[in-house]
LOGUKE-521711 format. One record per residue (C-alpha): residue in three letters; x, y, z. Coordinates in Angstrom, 1 decimal. Layout:
LOGUKE-521711
<'ALA'; <X; Y; Z>> ...
END
This chain:
LOGUKE-521711
<'MET'; <14.6; -18.1; 4.6>> <'ASP'; <16.3; -15.5; 6.8>> <'ILE'; <14.0; -12.4; 6.5>> <'ALA'; <14.6; -8.9; 7.9>> <'ILE'; <11.4; -6.8; 8.1>> <'LEU'; <12.1; -3.1; 8.5>> <'GLY'; <9.2; -1.4; 10.1>> <'ALA'; <7.1; -2.7; 13.0>> <'GLY'; <3.9; -0.9; 12.2>> <'ALA'; <0.7; -2.9; 11.5>> <'TRP'; <1.8; -4.4; 8.2>> <'GLY'; <5.4; -5.2; 9.1>> <'SER'; <4.3; -6.8; 12.3>> <'ALA'; <1.5; -8.8; 10.6>> <'LEU'; <4.0; -10.1; 8.0>> <'ALA'; <6.3; -11.1; 10.8>> <'VAL'; <3.6; -13.0; 12.5>> <'SER'; <2.5; -14.7; 9.3>> <'TRP'; <6.0; -15.8; 8.2>> <'SER'; <7.3; -16.8; 11.6>> <'PRO'; <6.2; -20.5; 11.5>> <'THR'; <8.3; -21.2; 8.4>> <'HIS'; <11.0; -18.5; 8.3>> <'ARG'; <13.6; -16.9; 10.5>> <'VAL'; <12.3; -13.4; 11.0>> <'ARG'; <13.8; -10.3; 12.5>> <'LEU'; <11.6; -7.3; 13.0>> <'TRP'; <13.2; -3.9; 13.2>> <'THR'; <11.6; -0.8; 14.7>> <'ARG'; <13.2; 2.6; 14.5>> <'ALA'; <12.7; 3.6; 18.2>> <'ARG'; <14.6; 1.6; 20.8>> <'VAL'; <11.9; 2.1; 23.3>> <'ASP'; <9.4; 0.5; 20.9>> <'ALA'; <11.7; -2.4; 20.3>> <'ASP'; <12.1; -3.0; 24.0>> <'SER'; <8.3; -2.8; 24.5>> <'LEU'; <7.6; -5.2; 21.7>> <'ALA'; <10.2; -7.7; 22.9>> <'ARG'; <8.8; -7.6; 26.5>> <'THR'; <5.0; -7.6; 25.8>> <'ARG'; <4.9; -9.3; 22.4>> <'THR'; <1.9; -7.1; 21.6>> <'SER'; <1.5; -4.2; 19.2>> <'ARG'; <-0.9; -1.3; 19.5>> <'TYR'; <-1.5; -1.6; 15.8>> <'LEU'; <-2.7; -5.2; 16.1>> <'PRO'; <-5.1; -5.6; 19.0>> <'GLY'; <-5.6; -9.1; 20.2>> <'VAL'; <-2.5; -10.5; 18.3>> <'THR'; <0.6; -11.9; 20.0>> <'ILE'; <3.9; -11.7; 18.2>> <'PRO'; <5.5; -15.1; 18.5>> <'ALA'; <8.6; -15.6; 20.5>> <'SER'; <10.4; -16.8; 17.4>> <'VAL'; <10.3; -13.3; 15.9>> <'ALA'; <13.4; -11.5; 16.9>> <'ILE'; <12.7; -7.9; 17.8>> <'VAL'; <15.7; -5.6; 17.1>> <'GLY'; <16.3; -1.9; 17.6>> <'GLU'; <19.5; -1.7; 15.4>> <'ILE'; <19.0; -1.9; 11.7>> <'GLU'; <22.4; -3.4; 11.2>> <'ALA'; <21.5; -6.4; 13.3>> <'ALA'; <18.3; -6.8; 11.3>> <'VAL'; <19.9; -6.6; 7.9>> <'ALA'; <23.0; -8.7; 8.6>> <'ARG'; <22.8; -12.1; 7.0>> <'ALA'; <19.3; -11.5; 5.7>> <'GLN'; <18.5; -13.4; 2.5>> <'LEU'; <15.5; -11.1; 2.0>> <'VAL'; <15.1; -7.5; 3.3>> <'VAL'; <11.5; -6.4; 3.4>> <'VAL'; <10.8; -2.7; 3.8>> <'ALA'; <7.4; -2.3; 5.5>> <'THR'; <7.4; 1.4; 6.2>> <'SER'; <5.1; 3.9; 4.5>> <'THR'; <6.1; 5.0; 1.0>> <'THR'; <7.2; 8.2; 2.6>> <'GLY'; <9.8; 6.3; 4.6>> <'LEU'; <11.0; 4.0; 1.8>> <'ARG'; <13.8; 6.2; 0.5>> <'GLU'; <15.4; 6.8; 3.9>> <'THR'; <15.1; 3.2; 4.9>> <'ALA'; <16.6; 1.9; 1.6>> <'THR'; <19.4; 4.4; 2.0>> <'ARG'; <20.2; 3.0; 5.4>> <'VAL'; <20.2; -0.5; 4.0>> <'HIS'; <22.6; 0.7; 1.3>> <'ALA'; <25.0; 1.8; 3.9>> <'ILE'; <25.0; -1.7; 5.4>> <'ASP'; <24.7; -3.8; 2.2>> <'ARG'; <25.2; -2.3; -1.2>> <'SER'; <23.6; -5.2; -3.0>> <'PRO'; <20.9; -6.8; -0.9>> <'THR'; <17.9; -8.8; -2.1>> <'ILE'; <15.1; -6.4; -1.2>> <'ALA'; <11.3; -6.2; -1.3>> <'TRP'; <8.9; -3.4; -0.2>> <'ALA'; <5.4; -3.7; 1.1>> <'CYS'; <4.2; -0.1; 0.8>> <'LYS'; <1.8; 1.4; -1.7>> <'GLY'; <1.6; 4.8; -3.3>> <'PHE'; <3.8; 7.5; -4.8>> <'GLU'; <6.6; 9.2; -3.0>> <'SER'; <5.1; 12.5; -2.0>> <'ALA'; <8.1; 14.7; -2.8>> <'THR'; <8.8; 13.2; -6.2>> <'SER'; <5.6; 11.4; -7.3>> <'LEU'; <7.8; 8.4; -8.1>> <'LEU'; <6.6; 4.8; -7.7>> <'PRO'; <8.4; 2.7; -5.0>> <'HIS'; <10.5; 0.7; -7.5>> <'GLN'; <11.8; 4.0; -8.9>> <'VAL'; <12.7; 5.2; -5.4>> <'VAL'; <14.5; 1.9; -4.7>> <'ALA'; <16.4; 2.1; -8.0>> <'GLN'; <17.8; 5.4; -6.9>> <'ALA'; <18.6; 4.5; -3.3>> <'LEU'; <19.9; 1.0; -4.0>> <'PRO'; <21.2; 1.0; -7.6>> <'ASP'; <23.3; -2.2; -6.9>> <'ALA'; <20.5; -4.3; -5.4>> <'ARG'; <20.9; -7.9; -6.6>> <'ARG'; <17.2; -8.5; -6.9>> <'ALA'; <14.2; -6.3; -6.0>> <'GLY'; <10.4; -6.6; -6.0>> <'ALA'; <7.1; -5.4; -4.5>> <'LEU'; <4.6; -7.3; -2.3>> <'SER'; <1.1; -6.0; -2.8>> <'GLY'; <-2.6; -7.0; -2.9>> <'PRO'; <-5.9; -6.8; -1.0>> <'SER'; <-4.9; -7.2; 2.6>> <'PHE'; <-5.8; -5.7; 5.9>> <'ALA'; <-2.9; -6.2; 8.3>> <'LEU'; <-5.1; -7.3; 11.3>> <'GLU'; <-6.7; -10.1; 9.2>> <'VAL'; <-3.3; -11.3; 8.0>> <'ALA'; <-2.0; -11.3; 11.6>> <'LYS'; <-5.0; -13.3; 12.7>> <'GLY'; <-4.3; -15.9; 10.1>> <'LEU'; <-7.3; -15.2; 8.0>> <'PRO'; <-6.9; -16.3; 4.3>> <'THR'; <-5.3; -13.6; 2.2>> <'ALA'; <-3.9; -13.6; -1.4>> <'LEU'; <-1.1; -11.2; -2.4>> <'VAL'; <1.2; -10.7; -5.4>> <'PHE'; <5.0; -10.5; -5.5>> <'ALA'; <6.1; -8.6; -8.5>> <'ALA'; <9.6; -8.1; -10.0>> <'ASP'; <11.0; -7.3; -13.4>> <'ASP'; <13.0; -10.6; -13.1>> <'ARG'; <10.3; -13.2; -13.6>> <'HIS'; <12.4; -16.0; -12.1>> <'PHE'; <13.1; -14.0; -9.0>> <'ALA'; <9.3; -13.2; -8.7>> <'ASP'; <8.4; -16.9; -9.1>> <'ALA'; <11.0; -18.1; -6.6>> <'THR'; <10.2; -15.5; -4.0>> <'ALA'; <6.4; -16.0; -4.3>> <'ALA'; <6.9; -19.8; -3.9>> <'ALA'; <9.2; -19.3; -0.8>> <'LEU'; <6.8; -16.9; 0.9>> <'ASN'; <3.6; -18.8; 0.0>> <'SER'; <1.6; -20.5; 2.7>> <'PRO'; <-2.0; -21.9; 3.0>> <'ARG'; <-3.2; -18.8; 4.8>> <'LEU'; <-1.1; -16.2; 2.9>> <'ARG'; <-1.2; -17.1; -0.7>> <'ILE'; <1.5; -15.4; -2.8>> <'TYR'; <1.1; -15.2; -6.6>> <'SER'; <3.9; -13.9; -8.8>> <'SER'; <4.0; -11.2; -11.6>> <'ASP'; <6.6; -9.6; -13.7>> <'ASP'; <4.5; -6.5; -14.2>> <'LEU'; <6.1; -4.4; -11.5>> <'PRO'; <4.8; -1.0; -12.6>> <'GLY'; <1.2; -2.4; -13.0>> <'VAL'; <1.2; -4.0; -9.6>> <'GLU'; <2.5; -0.8; -7.9>> <'LEU'; <0.1; 1.5; -9.8>> <'GLY'; <-2.9; -0.6; -8.9>> <'GLY'; <-1.9; -0.4; -5.2>> <'ALA'; <-1.4; 3.3; -5.4>> <'LEU'; <-4.4; 4.4; -7.4>> <'LYS'; <-7.0; 2.3; -5.6>> <'ASN'; <-6.5; 4.4; -2.5>> <'VAL'; <-7.7; 7.5; -4.3>> <'VAL'; <-10.9; 5.8; -5.4>> <'ALA'; <-11.4; 4.5; -1.9>> <'ILE'; <-11.5; 8.1; -0.6>> <'ALA'; <-14.2; 8.8; -3.2>> <'ALA'; <-16.1; 5.7; -2.1>> <'GLY'; <-15.8; 6.9; 1.5>> <'ILE'; <-17.3; 10.3; 0.5>> <'SER'; <-20.2; 8.5; -1.2>> <'ASP'; <-20.8; 6.4; 1.9>> <'GLY'; <-20.4; 9.4; 4.2>> <'LEU'; <-23.1; 11.2; 2.2>> <'SER'; <-25.4; 8.1; 2.4>> <'LEU'; <-25.6; 7.9; -1.4>> <'GLY'; <-26.2; 4.1; -1.3>> <'ARG'; <-24.7; 0.9; -2.6>> <'ASN'; <-25.6; 1.7; -6.2>> <'ALA'; <-23.4; 4.8; -6.1>> <'ARG'; <-20.5; 2.9; -4.5>> <'ALA'; <-20.7; 0.2; -7.1>> <'ALA'; <-20.6; 2.8; -9.8>> <'LEU'; <-17.6; 4.5; -8.2>> <'VAL'; <-15.7; 1.2; -7.9>> <'THR'; <-16.4; 0.3; -11.5>> <'ARG'; <-15.6; 3.7; -13.0>> <'GLY'; <-12.6; 4.0; -10.6>> <'LEU'; <-11.2; 0.8; -12.1>> <'ALA'; <-11.6; 2.3; -15.5>> <'GLU'; <-9.5; 5.3; -14.4>> <'ILE'; <-6.9; 3.1; -12.8>> <'SER'; <-6.6; 1.1; -16.0>> <'ARG'; <-6.3; 4.1; -18.2>> <'LEU'; <-3.5; 5.8; -16.2>> <'GLY'; <-1.9; 2.4; -15.4>> <'ALA'; <-1.6; 1.5; -19.1>> <'ALA'; <-0.3; 5.0; -19.9>> <'MET'; <2.5; 4.5; -17.3>> <'GLY'; <3.6; 1.1; -18.4>> <'GLY'; <1.3; -1.3; -16.6>> <'ARG'; <-0.4; -4.2; -18.4>> <'PRO'; <-4.2; -4.1; -18.7>> <'GLU'; <-4.7; -7.6; -17.3>> <'THR'; <-2.9; -6.6; -14.1>> <'PHE'; <-5.6; -4.1; -13.2>> <'ASN'; <-8.3; -6.9; -13.4>> <'GLY'; <-6.3; -9.0; -10.9>> <'LEU'; <-5.6; -9.0; -7.1>> <'THR'; <-3.5; -5.8; -7.1>> <'GLY'; <-6.1; -3.9; -9.2>> <'LEU'; <-9.7; -5.0; -8.9>> <'GLY'; <-9.1; -7.1; -5.8>> <'ASP'; <-7.4; -4.4; -3.8>> <'LEU'; <-9.9; -1.7; -5.1>> <'VAL'; <-12.9; -3.6; -3.9>> <'LEU'; <-11.4; -4.3; -0.4>> <'THR'; <-10.3; -0.7; 0.1>> <'CYS'; <-13.6; 0.8; -1.1>> <'THR'; <-15.8; -1.4; 1.0>> <'GLY'; <-13.9; -2.6; 4.1>> <'ASP'; <-14.4; -0.9; 7.5>> <'LEU'; <-10.7; -1.3; 8.2>> <'SER'; <-9.8; 0.9; 5.2>> <'ARG'; <-8.0; 4.1; 6.3>> <'ASN'; <-8.5; 5.8; 2.9>> <'ARG'; <-12.3; 5.0; 2.9>> <'ASP'; <-12.4; 6.4; 6.4>> <'VAL'; <-10.8; 9.7; 5.2>> <'GLY'; <-13.6; 10.0; 2.7>> <'VAL'; <-16.3; 9.3; 5.2>> <'ARG'; <-15.0; 12.0; 7.5>> <'LEU'; <-14.6; 14.5; 4.7>> <'ALA'; <-18.2; 14.0; 3.8>> <'ARG'; <-19.2; 14.7; 7.4>> <'GLY'; <-17.4; 18.1; 7.2>> <'GLN'; <-14.2; 17.3; 9.1>> <'LYS'; <-11.0; 19.1; 7.9>> <'LEU'; <-8.2; 17.0; 6.3>> <'ASP'; <-5.5; 18.0; 8.9>> <'ALA'; <-7.8; 17.0; 11.8>> <'ILE'; <-8.7; 13.7; 10.1>> <'LEU'; <-5.1; 12.7; 9.5>> <'ALA'; <-4.1; 13.7; 13.1>> <'GLU'; <-7.0; 11.6; 14.5>> <'LEU'; <-6.3; 8.5; 12.4>> <'GLY'; <-2.8; 7.9; 13.8>> <'HIS'; <-2.0; 5.9; 10.6>> <'VAL'; <-0.8; 6.8; 7.2>> <'ALA'; <-3.6; 7.2; 4.6>> <'GLU'; <-1.5; 6.9; 1.4>> <'GLY'; <-4.4; 8.0; -0.8>> <'VAL'; <-4.0; 11.6; 0.2>> <'HIS'; <-0.5; 11.8; -1.2>> <'SER'; <-1.4; 9.5; -4.1>> <'ALA'; <-4.3; 11.7; -5.2>> <'ARG'; <-2.1; 14.7; -6.1>> <'ALA'; <0.5; 12.5; -7.8>> <'ALA'; <-2.1; 10.7; -9.8>> <'GLN'; <-3.6; 14.0; -10.9>> <'GLU'; <-0.2; 15.2; -12.0>> <'HIS'; <0.6; 12.0; -13.9>> <'ALA'; <-2.8; 12.0; -15.6>> <'ARG'; <-2.6; 15.6; -16.7>> <'SER'; <0.9; 15.3; -18.1>> <'ARG'; <-0.2; 12.2; -20.2>> <'GLY'; <-3.6; 13.6; -21.2>> <'VAL'; <-5.5; 10.9; -19.3>> <'GLU'; <-9.0; 11.7; -18.2>> <'MET'; <-9.6; 10.9; -14.5>> <'PRO'; <-12.8; 12.7; -13.2>> <'ILE'; <-13.0; 10.8; -9.9>> <'THR'; <-9.4; 11.7; -9.1>> <'GLU'; <-10.0; 15.3; -10.0>> <'ALA'; <-13.0; 15.4; -7.8>> <'VAL'; <-11.1; 13.9; -4.9>> <'CYS'; <-8.3; 16.4; -5.3>> <'ALA'; <-10.8; 19.3; -5.3>> <'VAL'; <-12.1; 18.1; -1.9>> <'LEU'; <-8.7; 17.4; -0.4>> <'PHE'; <-6.7; 20.4; -1.6>> <'GLU'; <-9.1; 23.1; -2.9>> <'GLY'; <-11.6; 23.1; -0.1>> <'ARG'; <-14.5; 22.1; -2.3>> <'PRO'; <-17.4; 20.7; -0.3>> <'ALA'; <-17.9; 16.9; -0.8>> <'THR'; <-21.5; 17.5; -2.0>> <'ASP'; <-20.3; 19.8; -4.7>> <'ALA'; <-17.7; 17.4; -5.9>> <'VAL'; <-20.3; 14.6; -6.2>> <'GLN'; <-22.6; 16.9; -8.1>> <'GLN'; <-19.8; 17.7; -10.5>> <'LEU'; <-19.4; 13.9; -11.2>> <'LEU'; <-23.2; 13.4; -11.6>> <'MET'; <-23.5; 16.3; -14.1>> <'ARG'; <-20.9; 14.9; -16.5>> <'ASP'; <-22.2; 14.4; -20.1>> <'PRO'; <-23.3; 10.8; -20.9>> <'ARG'; <-21.0; 8.7; -23.0>> <'ARG'; <-20.1; 5.2; -24.1>> <'GLU'; <-18.8; 3.0; -21.2>> 
END
């Protein structure tokens, strides 16, 4: 398959490395200087110790990346999805497109498939790639399982089969909203888990947060059109566990730093990567309130992120909730 990957950050570069043995891959990066550097050194600052194979074509012009592509994969952050999809639309009004970002668009609180529907209304086929995956491990060829989701079941099945490999297993789903919601909401719970770990509350507390966090994800996910079984799969429980426990998790790291008293602006500046959970927390809160869905963990995270509440107070708020049936 001829694949154009738009976005040469950690995830886009990792996918390029993983798919390069069996597909023709072009990797586009916005800045020409970055394209020249990647083409010359074959190394990315986002993936230490990983070499980008010579078979991956590094391009600095989006037109050259998209031309003749059988599949266009947008691997920017969710914030950059609309702009990138709009640029694709100017080149090809009806591409076959996928996106590998998670979260809600910060300005609109829309899910990625809703953004793509607005920016590329004539796309032939469209779907999301999601699941429990740290980019560095994928780039190193460590076993990973993902899900490709699309409203068109046949497209989802065919694309998953084409992209599947022994080290990057791709399952298919036709629950596009559920897959996207799992990927967005787990980042909010990961911030809570990081706060718990930063306060040294122990593994019992983390397990409780993961479990009750999954309950929150499932409640809002179902209210927004996802299927309950999706949230028990790779893009729900699987991604939640990884993001809440892995040391490579940016969202968990945000929580750890908040617990240690760092200010949010300073944390985000130091990370140098996008932590989608910060934007997703506010959107999740808005969606939950508008639908009458109870999400105490999300409310506590928002209080710390946006209201200046100390992390210890937010935890106390959760612990003081009245007992109830699970």
